[in-house]
C-alpha positions as CSV (number, residue, x, y, z in Angstrom):
1,M,0.0,0.0,0.0
2,T,1.3,3.4,-0.9
3,D,1.2,6.1,1.7
4,P,0.7,9.6,0.2
5,F,2.2,11.2,3.3
6,L,5.5,9.4,3.5
7,T,7.9,7.8,1.0
8,I,10.7,5.6,1.9
9,D,13.4,4.6,-0.6
10,Q,16.2,2.1,0.4
11,Q,19.4,1.8,-1.5
12,I,22.5,-0.4,-0.9
13,H,25.8,1.3,-1.3
14,G,28.8,-1.1,-1.3
15,A,29.1,-3.9,1.1
16,D,28.3,-2.1,4.3
17,R,26.4,1.1,3.6
18,V,22.6,1.5,3.4
19,L,20.9,4.7,2.4
20,V,17.3,5.3,3.4
21,K,15.6,8.3,1.9
22,V,12.6,9.5,3.9
23,A,10.3,12.2,2.5
24,G,7.0,13.6,3.6
25,E,5.5,13.6,7.1
26,L,6.9,11.4,9.8
27,D,4.2,11.3,12.5
28,H,2.2,8.8,14.6
29,H,0.4,7.7,11.5
30,T,3.4,7.1,9.3
31,A,6.2,6.3,11.8
32,P,5.3,2.6,12.1
33,R,5.9,2.1,8.4
34,L,9.4,3.6,8.7
35,S,10.1,1.6,11.8
36,R,9.2,-1.6,10.0
37,S,11.3,-0.6,7.0
38,L,14.3,0.1,9.3
39,E,13.9,-3.1,11.2
40,G,14.1,-5.1,8.0
41,I,17.5,-3.8,7.1
42,P,20.3,-6.3,7.9
43,L,23.0,-4.5,9.8
44,T,26.6,-5.7,9.7
45,R,29.3,-4.8,12.3
46,G,31.3,-1.8,10.9
47,G,28.5,-0.8,8.6
48,V,26.8,2.5,8.2
49,L,23.1,3.3,8.0
50,V,22.4,6.8,6.5
51,L,18.9,8.3,6.9
52,D,18.5,11.1,4.3
53,L,15.9,13.3,5.9
54,S,16.2,16.2,3.4
55,G,12.7,15.4,2.0
56,L,11.1,15.4,5.5
57,T,8.4,18.1,5.8
58,Y,7.2,17.3,9.3
59,C,8.4,15.1,12.2
60,D,6.6,14.7,15.6
61,S,7.7,13.0,18.7
62,T,6.8,9.6,17.4
63,G,9.1,10.2,14.4
64,I,11.9,11.2,16.8
65,T,11.3,8.0,18.7
66,V,11.8,6.0,15.5
67,L,15.2,7.8,15.0
68,I,16.2,7.0,18.5
69,T,15.3,3.4,18.1
70,A,17.3,3.2,14.9
71,Y,20.3,4.7,16.8
72,H,20.0,2.0,19.5
73,R,19.7,-0.8,17.0
74,T,22.7,0.4,15.0
75,E,24.8,0.8,18.1
76,A,23.8,-2.7,19.3
77,A,24.9,-4.1,15.9
78,G,28.2,-2.3,15.9
79,C,27.2,0.1,13.1
80,S,27.0,3.8,12.7
81,L,23.9,5.8,12.1
82,F,24.3,9.1,10.2
83,L,21.5,11.6,9.7
84,A,21.7,13.6,6.5
85,G,19.9,16.7,5.2
86,V,18.2,17.4,8.5
87,G,16.1,20.6,8.1
88,H,16.4,23.6,10.4
89,D,13.2,23.0,12.3
90,L,13.9,19.3,13.1
91,L,17.6,20.1,14.0
92,R,16.4,22.7,16.4
93,V,14.1,20.2,18.2
94,L,16.9,17.6,18.3
95,Q,19.3,20.2,19.8
96,T,16.7,21.3,22.3
97,V,16.3,17.8,23.7
98,G,20.1,17.1,23.5
99,L,20.0,14.6,20.7
100,D,22.5,16.6,18.7
101,R,25.0,15.1,21.0
102,V,23.8,11.6,20.1
103,F,23.3,11.6,16.4
104,T,26.0,12.3,13.8
105,F,24.8,14.8,11.2
106,H,26.0,15.4,7.6
107,P,24.7,18.1,5.2
108,T,23.9,15.7,2.4
109,A,23.4,11.9,1.9
110,Q,26.4,11.7,-0.4
111,E,28.7,13.3,2.3
112,A,27.3,10.8,4.8
113,L,27.9,7.9,2.5
114,D,31.5,9.1,1.9
115,A,32.2,9.8,5.6
116,P,34.3,7.4,7.7
117,R,32.5,5.4,10.2
118,D,32.2,6.9,13.8
């Protein structure tokens, strides 16, 4: 089923990097779909998961919870999670709650894919 409010596009880059492009509204209605999509990604030790949020137009607390869950999952697997293209409004919220000290940010998805692992 297609959700008109959220699109998710997953791309494999090399042996250990996965890019997930998220666009639209990430809220309590759409967050479960992103959560399921992220849970289905096989993580390998030393790998990198990049979430490209440049197309995100809205993110509520449920969406932030999905990001935190993804962070915990990647950490447990020995992977890095990079957030790319985070908009000003979302970045401000993440800074307000201290998550800017948890997540690693990159301006673009390509820069995140090219970056060394944390």
